[in-house]
N, C-alpha and C positions, 0 to 999 in steps of 0.2 A: 277245220274242226273248231267250232265256236263254243268255248267254255268260259266260265268266269276267270280262268287262269291264263287264257291265251287270247291274243289279239287276232281276229279273223284275217287281217292282212299280213300277219307275220309269216315269213317263209321258213325261218329257222327258229327252233325252240331250244331252250336249255334242256338238259336231261331231266331236271326236276319238273319243269313245266310240261314236258312230254309225258312224264309219269303221271302227273296230276290229271292231264287230259284223258289218259286211259284208266284212271282210278286204280293205279297200281303203285307200289313203292319204288323208290329210287334204286334200291338194290336189284329189284326184279327187272327194272328197265335196263340197268347196266348188264345184267345177265342176258337179256334178249338181244342187246346190241352186240355183246361179245360172241353170242351164238350165231349172229348173222340174221336173226329173225326180223330185226328192225334196222334199217339203214341209218347211218350217221356219218357226219363229216367232221373234219377238224378245221377250225378257223384259228390259225396261230396255235396256241397251246390249249384252246378250248374245244370241247366236244359239243356238237350241236346236232339236233335231230330235225331233218326236213319235215315240215308239216305233212307233206304228201306221203311220207314214209309211215305215218300213223294210220292214215286212211288205207294204205296198201296192206298194212299188218292186220287191221280189222277185217278187211275184205278177205284176206287169206284165211283168217280164223273162221269166218263164215263159210268159205268154200270147203275147208277141211272138215267142218262139222256136218255139212250137207252130204259130203262123200262118205262119212262114217255110218 
């Protein structure tokens, strides 16, 4: 996902950068992570979002909307 806030080569994003990439707020991103809608990993004490998880989430949204 290539946005002004993310490096296209970056594999893991901060929660804030992931939220910016999806144009949502940080709190909403944490809610989606907690609900299991977006995958995340812990690196030490830090929470990171795999860039691939954002693409998977957007794809799932599109699939869900097509089915509705």
